[in-house]
C-alpha positions as CSV (number, residue, x, y, z in Angstrom):
1,M,21.8,-4.9,21.6
2,P,20.1,-8.4,21.5
3,L,20.8,-10.4,18.4
4,E,17.9,-10.5,15.9
5,K,16.3,-13.9,15.3
6,N,16.8,-14.8,11.6
7,L,14.5,-17.9,11.6
8,I,10.7,-18.0,11.7
9,E,9.9,-19.6,15.1
10,E,6.7,-20.7,16.8
11,G,5.1,-17.8,18.6
12,S,6.9,-15.1,16.6
13,V,5.0,-12.4,14.7
14,V,5.5,-12.4,11.0
15,M,4.4,-10.2,8.1
16,V,2.9,-12.1,5.2
17,Q,3.1,-10.4,1.8
18,K,1.1,-11.5,-1.3
19,G,1.6,-9.0,-4.1
20,A,1.0,-5.6,-2.5
21,Y,-1.1,-7.1,0.3
22,L,0.5,-7.2,3.8
23,K,-0.8,-8.7,7.1
24,T,0.7,-9.6,10.4
25,C,0.1,-12.9,12.3
26,R,1.6,-14.8,15.2
27,V,2.7,-18.2,14.0
28,F,1.7,-21.3,15.9
29,S,1.9,-24.9,14.7
30,G,-1.3,-26.4,13.5
31,R,-3.1,-23.0,13.3
32,S,-4.6,-21.5,10.2
33,Y,-4.9,-17.8,9.3
34,T,-7.4,-15.9,7.1
35,F,-6.0,-13.3,4.7
36,G,-7.5,-11.0,2.0
37,K,-10.8,-9.2,1.8
38,R,-14.1,-11.0,2.3
39,G,-15.5,-12.7,-0.7
40,D,-13.5,-14.2,-3.6
41,G,-10.3,-12.6,-2.5
42,Q,-10.2,-14.3,0.9
43,F,-8.1,-17.4,1.5
44,T,-6.8,-19.4,4.5
45,L,-3.2,-20.3,5.1
46,N,-1.5,-22.9,7.3
47,L,2.0,-21.7,7.9
48,D,3.5,-24.8,9.5
49,G,5.8,-25.2,6.4
50,A,7.3,-21.8,7.2
51,L,8.6,-22.7,10.7
52,G,12.3,-22.9,10.8
53,C,12.8,-21.1,7.5
54,P,14.7,-17.7,7.3
55,F,12.8,-14.5,7.3
56,G,12.4,-13.2,3.7
57,S,11.8,-16.7,2.3
58,S,9.2,-17.1,-0.5
59,F,6.6,-19.9,-0.5
60,R,4.3,-21.5,-3.0
61,M,0.7,-21.8,-1.9
62,D,-0.4,-25.4,-2.2
63,R,-4.1,-25.8,-2.4
64,V,-5.6,-28.2,0.2
65,S,-9.2,-27.4,-0.3
66,N,-11.3,-24.7,-1.9
67,K,-9.8,-21.7,-0.1
68,M,-7.4,-23.5,2.2
69,F,-3.7,-23.6,1.4
70,S,-0.5,-24.9,2.9
71,V,2.9,-23.4,2.1
72,I,6.0,-25.0,0.4
73,K,9.3,-23.1,0.4
74,I,10.7,-22.0,-2.9
75,E,14.4,-22.6,-3.1
76,N,15.0,-20.2,-6.1
77,P,12.2,-17.7,-6.0
78,V,11.4,-15.6,-9.0
79,I,11.1,-11.9,-8.1
80,S,7.5,-11.4,-9.3
81,L,6.9,-8.0,-7.8
82,D,8.8,-6.2,-10.6
83,I,6.8,-7.8,-13.4
84,V,6.1,-4.5,-15.1
85,T,9.7,-4.1,-16.0
86,E,10.1,-4.5,-19.7
87,G,13.0,-4.0,-22.1
88,G,12.8,-2.6,-25.6
89,V,12.5,0.7,-27.3
90,D,11.8,3.8,-25.1
91,N,10.7,7.3,-26.1
92,R,14.0,9.2,-25.4
93,D,14.5,9.9,-29.1
94,L,10.9,10.9,-29.9
95,Q,10.2,14.4,-31.1
96,D,7.1,16.2,-29.8
97,D,6.1,17.3,-33.3
98,G,2.9,15.3,-33.7
99,R,4.4,12.8,-36.2
100,S,5.4,10.2,-33.6
101,Q,1.8,9.3,-32.8
102,K,0.6,6.9,-35.5
103,L,-3.0,6.7,-34.2
104,T,-5.6,9.4,-34.4
105,P,-7.5,10.5,-31.2
106,D,-10.6,8.6,-32.4
107,E,-8.6,5.4,-32.8
108,I,-7.1,5.7,-29.4
109,I,-10.6,6.1,-27.8
110,K,-11.8,3.0,-29.7
111,L,-8.9,1.0,-28.4
112,K,-9.5,2.2,-24.8
113,N,-13.1,1.2,-25.1
114,K,-12.2,-2.3,-26.1
115,G,-10.7,-3.0,-22.7
116,L,-7.3,-3.5,-21.2
117,T,-4.1,-2.2,-22.8
118,G,-1.3,-4.5,-23.8
119,K,0.7,-3.6,-20.7
120,E,-2.3,-4.3,-18.4
121,K,-2.8,-7.7,-20.0
122,Y,0.8,-8.5,-19.5
123,V,0.7,-7.5,-15.8
124,N,-2.5,-9.5,-15.2
125,K,-1.0,-12.6,-16.9
126,K,2.2,-12.4,-14.8
127,Q,0.2,-11.8,-11.6
128,K,-1.9,-14.9,-12.3
129,K,1.2,-16.9,-12.9
130,Y,3.0,-15.8,-9.7
131,G,0.0,-14.8,-7.7
132,E,0.1,-18.0,-5.6
133,T,3.4,-17.0,-4.1
134,I,3.8,-15.3,-0.7
135,T,6.8,-13.9,1.1
136,I,7.2,-13.9,4.9
137,H,9.1,-10.9,6.4
138,R,10.3,-10.0,9.8
139,P,8.2,-7.1,11.1
140,T,9.9,-3.7,10.7
141,I,8.7,-0.2,11.4
142,R,8.6,0.6,7.6
143,L,6.5,-2.5,6.8
144,L,4.1,-1.9,9.7
145,N,3.7,1.7,8.6
146,D,3.0,0.6,5.0
147,M,0.5,-2.0,6.2
148,Y,-1.4,0.5,8.4
149,Y,-1.3,3.2,5.8
150,T,-2.6,0.9,3.0
151,Q,-5.4,-0.6,5.2
152,D,-6.6,2.8,6.6
153,P,-4.4,5.9,7.0
154,L,-6.7,7.1,9.8
155,K,-5.6,4.2,11.9
156,I,-2.2,5.9,12.3
157,A,-3.4,9.5,12.1
158,N,-2.2,9.7,8.4
159,L,1.4,9.2,9.7
160,R,3.8,8.6,6.8
161,I,7.1,6.9,7.2
162,D,9.0,10.1,6.2
163,T,7.1,12.1,8.9
164,L,7.9,9.4,11.5
165,S,11.6,9.5,10.5
166,Q,11.7,13.3,11.0
167,L,10.0,13.0,14.4
168,L,12.7,10.5,15.6
169,C,15.5,12.6,14.0
170,H,14.4,16.0,15.5
171,C,14.0,14.4,19.0
172,N,17.4,12.8,18.7
173,V,16.1,9.4,19.9
174,Q,19.0,7.2,20.8
175,G,20.1,4.6,23.3
176,G,20.9,5.7,26.8
177,G,18.5,8.7,26.8
178,N,15.3,9.3,28.9
179,F,12.3,10.0,26.8
180,A,8.5,10.3,27.1
181,V,6.0,10.1,24.4
182,F,2.3,11.0,24.4
183,E,0.7,8.9,21.7
184,S,-2.9,8.7,20.6
185,G,-4.5,7.1,17.6
186,S,-1.4,5.7,15.9
187,Q,-1.5,2.1,17.2
188,G,1.8,2.5,19.2
189,L,3.8,3.0,16.0
190,V,5.8,5.9,17.3
191,T,6.5,4.2,20.6
192,A,7.7,1.1,18.7
193,A,10.0,3.2,16.5
194,M,11.5,4.9,19.5
195,L,12.0,1.6,21.4
196,Q,13.7,0.1,18.4
197,R,16.2,3.0,18.2
198,M,16.9,2.9,22.0
199,G,17.8,-0.8,22.1
200,T,18.4,-2.0,25.7
201,T,19.6,1.3,27.3
202,G,17.7,4.3,28.6
203,H,14.1,4.8,29.7
204,L,11.0,5.4,27.6
205,V,7.6,6.3,29.1
206,Q,4.5,6.2,27.1
207,V,1.8,8.6,28.4
208,Y,-1.7,7.5,27.2
209,H,-5.3,8.3,27.9
210,G,-8.1,5.9,28.1
211,A,-8.3,2.4,29.5
212,H,-5.2,0.9,27.8
213,P,-1.9,2.1,26.4
214,Q,-1.2,2.2,22.6
215,R,1.0,-0.8,22.1
216,E,-0.2,-2.9,19.1
217,A,2.8,-2.0,17.0
218,V,5.1,-2.7,20.0
219,D,3.7,-6.2,20.3
220,F,4.2,-6.8,16.5
221,M,7.9,-6.0,16.6
222,N,9.1,-9.2,18.5
223,F,11.0,-7.1,21.0
224,S,13.0,-9.2,23.6
225,E,12.3,-9.0,27.3
226,E,15.5,-7.1,27.7
227,E,14.3,-4.4,25.2
228,L,10.9,-4.2,26.8
229,L,12.4,-3.4,30.2
230,V,13.2,0.1,28.8
231,L,9.5,0.8,28.2
232,S,6.9,1.8,30.8
233,F,3.4,3.3,30.7
234,I,1.5,5.9,32.7
235,N,-2.1,7.2,32.2
236,V,-2.3,10.9,31.6
237,T,-4.8,11.2,34.5
238,K,-2.1,9.9,36.9
239,L,0.4,12.6,36.0
240,P,-0.9,15.2,38.6
241,E,-0.6,12.5,41.3
242,A,2.9,11.7,40.1
243,A,3.9,15.3,40.0
244,Q,2.5,15.9,43.5
245,R,4.2,12.8,44.9
246,D,7.5,13.8,43.3
247,S,7.3,17.3,44.7
248,L,7.5,15.9,48.2
249,T,10.8,14.2,47.7
250,T,12.2,15.8,44.5
251,T,13.5,18.5,42.4
252,T,16.3,18.1,44.8
253,T,17.1,14.6,46.0
254,T,19.7,14.2,48.8
255,T,21.4,11.0,49.4
256,T,23.6,10.8,52.5
257,T,26.3,8.3,53.0
258,T,28.7,7.9,56.0
259,A,31.1,10.5,54.6
260,T,29.5,12.1,51.5
261,T,26.3,14.0,50.6
262,T,25.2,14.1,47.0
263,T,22.6,16.5,45.6
264,T,20.9,15.9,42.2
265,T,18.6,18.3,40.5
266,T,16.3,16.9,37.8
267,T,14.3,19.1,35.4
268,A,11.9,18.1,32.7
269,E,10.4,20.0,29.8
270,P,6.7,20.6,30.1
271,M,4.4,18.3,28.0
272,D,2.0,19.9,25.6
273,T,-1.0,17.5,25.2
274,N,-2.9,19.7,22.7
275,G,-1.5,17.8,19.7
276,E,-3.6,14.9,18.5
277,L,-0.7,12.6,17.5
278,V,2.4,12.8,19.7
279,T,4.4,15.1,21.9
280,F,7.9,14.2,23.1
281,L,9.6,15.0,26.4
282,K,13.3,14.6,27.1
283,H,15.4,15.3,30.1
């Protein structure tokens, strides 16, 4: 298994997190990247200051111009994502007898009509204070799944991380095995998850339809060349040709040496392409 790179290097894909917002980008020196939704929430970052820093580092956004920022590493970052955690009295000892609520229903409605609650004001204040901080992560299957699902669940066929985990578990995906996956409409997320589990041993074939294979998530994962050697692609329209070609030489392959003859029989489970998401094959 190749060693994971712990530092942010030029040309590597990173995941930039600002609050609950996540986005991927490939880092190059001197290049700027646009984040956020169009309008007031959009901003541009130059990530040169992140090169050479460890993954998981937090950075302060330093304003260069109106919506242009550079990044400066924070040595002792404040964990600002858990700002809603507050100490104090809780309600474990309250009795549901109607006497614990000091406000009448009309008074509660009036308070709601006035605007934000105290907790919401507290959260907004903290987000404003720490909102100019970003964290740069190494891409993982979980983070990619979260990003896709937050942006648009339909981009990954509504595939949740728990469902993906069950697919990998039930198919017993592991290094050294031979697997095939038919994937459509999930950005190559299933293929990337299988490839990560297999490491550098075995063989994984992605069967796809259309002009190009589904491999966006694969490209985001910073796989090494050694890991990518495990993966190959074939268009679903080429399968009959491959089956016909194999039938001429196959099911039984005979190799003759000067003194020995070896016969090998290979069988494969049939592939069902009726499912819209994925179907696995193993032999």
